[in-house]
N, C-alpha and C positions, 0 to 999 in steps of 0.2 A: 505494499500500499503505499501511497505517496506521502503520508504523513509520518510512517514509520521511517521512511527514508530520509525524510527531512531531520526527524528527531536522531537518527543515527549520525546525520552529518554534523548535526550541533554537537551530540554527545562526543563522537570520534574527534573531532578537531579540538575538543577541548584536552583531552586526555593528556596529550603530551606536554601539556603547559604547567607548569609550577610557578608559585609566587618566585621572584628574582631573590629573595632571601633564602632559598631552598634549591637553590644550583638551578635555576630555571634555566639559565642561558647555555648549560652544559648540553641540552636536549635540542635537537635540529628534527625539523619535521621532516627532513628525508629520511632520518632513521627511524621513523616511528612507523607502527604498524599501519598507518593510514596515509594514502598519498594526499589526502584533502590539506589544505592549510590550515595549520594549527590555530585554534582558538581557546582563549582562557580567560584568565582573571581578567568579571564584570567589575564640620567647621569646629574645628577644635583650635585652642590657643597654641601659641606659637612654640610653647615650652614641649609639646608633643612631637615636634616636627624633627627635631634631632636627639628624641629619645629612643629613639630606638630606631537607464539605459546609457549603451556606450556612448562616450563623447570623442571628439576629436583629440589628439595628442596636444593640441594647442592649451586645452583646458587646465593643463599643469601650469602655464604661466599665469591664466587668470587666478588660481588658487593662491600664487605667489602674490599677485597684486591686490586681491579683494580686501576689504577692510570690513570689520563688525558695523553691523548697522545700529542706531540709536535703540537705546532700552524702549519695550513698549511703554505706553503711558500708564501711569499707576502703580508703577512697581519701584522699589528702591532697593539700589543694589547694597549688598552686604560687602565690607571692606574686605580686601584681598589680603593673605597672611603673608605673600611675598611679593617682591617686585618685577621677579624674573622666575621663569618655569623652575619648578623644582621638583625632582621625578624619583627621587630614592628616598626611601623611609626604612626604618629597621622595625617599627612596631606600630600596631594599628591605633589610629587617633583615638585621642580621649573624647568623650562625649561632650558636645557643648552648643548643640541645636537649643535655641531660646525658647522656652514655653510659650504658645499662645502666637507664635509667628508662623506664617503660611510660605513654606519654601517652594520657590520654582528655579529651573536652570535655563538660562538663554544661552542656546548653542548656536554661535554664529558659524557659518560653512561658507564655503566658496560658491555655495550653491543659494544660499539664504540664510533666513533665520529660522529656528525651530525654538519653539518654548514649551517647556515641559513643567507640568505639576508634580511637585516631588509630596511623595506619601509618607511624610514625616512622621504621622500618628500610627500607621499600620507597619512599616518597616524602618523604625528610626536608627539603627545600628548601618544599614546600608546606604540611607538616605544622608547620614552624618559622615560616613566615610566618602561618598560622592561629594558632599558639599566642601570637604576638608581639601581634597585633591584640587577639585575646582579654584578654591580660593588661592591653591599654590601654583596656578596657571599650568598644572600637572597636564592638561589636554591641549593646552596651546600648539598647534601646529602639528598634533597627530591624525591619523586620515580614518576615514571609515574602510579599512582594509579589506573588509569581506562583506558584499553586498549582494545578497542572493535572491532573484527576481521572486515575487510572491511568497516570499519569507523573511528575511528580517537583514539589517543592516548594522555590523557590528565594528565599533571603534573602541579608543581608551589605551590602545597598547602603545606605552612610551618608544618602544623599537621601531614604531612607524614613523617617526619624525627623521629618520635617517634612512635615505635610500640605499647606502652602503650595508644596511642590516635587513634589506630583504626578506632574506632567507628565515630570518628570525621573526618576522611580524606575525603576531598571533600568538607570540610565547611570553611576552614580557607584563610585569607587573609592577606595583610599588614597593615590594618588597616585604610585605605581611599579607596575610588572607583574613578574611571574615566570614563569619558563620551564615549558614542560608538562613532566609527568614521568609519561609511559606505561611501565607494566610488563605483560606477558605475563600473569603470574599474578592481574593485578588487573582484575577486569571488573564491569560493572555486571549481576550476574546475579542479583540479588534486590532485594525492597525493603529500604530501609534503608541502601543504598550512599551514602556521601560523594562528592560529585566537585567541582571546581574549574570553576567557569564561566569562560568566556572569550569574545574576539570572533573573526573570522575569520582573526585571526593566532594560530597556535598557542601564541606564548610572550606572552600578554598576561592570564595570569590575576591577580588581585588580593585583593580581599575576598569577592567573591560566589560562594556555594557553593550547591548543590542536593542535596538527598536522594530518592533515588528512591522513589517509591510502589508500584513493580512491577517485575519484570525489565525491563531496557533494553540488550539485548546490541547492539542497533544503534549504541550509543554507544562501545562497545568500542573501543580504541586511537586515541579521538579526544578525550578528556577525561580528566584526572588523576583517579584513584580514590584518596584519601587517608582513609578512614575506613569503618566500618560500625557503624550501630547495634546495641547490646547491650541497652540497657533503653529501654523508653518508645516501642516500635513503633507501639503504639496510639494513642498520643499523637502521633505523626507523621502516621497516616493521618487523624486526626480534624481536621487543620487544615483550615481555610476554604479552598474551593475557590474560585479567583476567575477561572479560565476553565475552559472545554472546549474539546476538540479533535477535529478530524475532516477528511475528507478535503480541506474546503476551508480549513483552516488553523485557527487559534485566536480562539473568541469570547469575552469578558470576560462574566462572570456580572454582570448588573447588581444593584446593593446589596450586592455582596459587601464585608465588612470583613474586611482582611487581618489575621492574627493577628499579635502581637506577641513579639520576644525580649525578655525581659525582663532576663537578663544570660546571658554565655557564660564558666565558670569553667574553668579548665585544673587538673586534676588527675593523682595520680601512684597507681600502684597497684603493692604489693611483687610 
């Protein structure tokens, strides 16, 4: 069945990935048991930081020159924790989401802007982690390195900022892992659902995330749902497809240039 094949693609592609603090970089997808591109690991105070469709090739230059759009009206930006990207940490961030705040992520890409309502009340650990990384500019310059038509768009790998590390795209993480947070009321029942990527170990989430391009109920109960797109669904669906899927597995699309995340800003709304 197609759903089973898609689930296998997501699971198998994550198996080869480990958090960077656990020798993740020593594993190459070419040496794993699957030939699919590896996929893995999906606000705190500054003291926690150190404690522990195909488009033409010209699109790559567009990604380099595009700039983040203005924030949507009615949102207040949460201050950054660092002035420049910080992508290596030793421990999971301390919890510091403020009570009563409704958190959103404004994801600017070279294709446009996507706004995601983060589900801090339902999955606080995962949201806190995502907020912490975004406020450290962790996602700036990363790519949607794995986008499968009719399934999902995956990003958040720090390795993907470097073309020279293309063989390791899908294996990177922040250096720690976070636990799975499954909630019965949260499901992959529509396009635009934000999920945390992980490896075979349920408690191996990190920085990598994915956004569904269509309903994917076969993922329910297996991955953390921690957000939902509220604006920019058309931008999400326009991201360059890097692979197609079928009964035989995942097939890379030759010549596809993955789209870039310009920045992820965390905002709140009254």
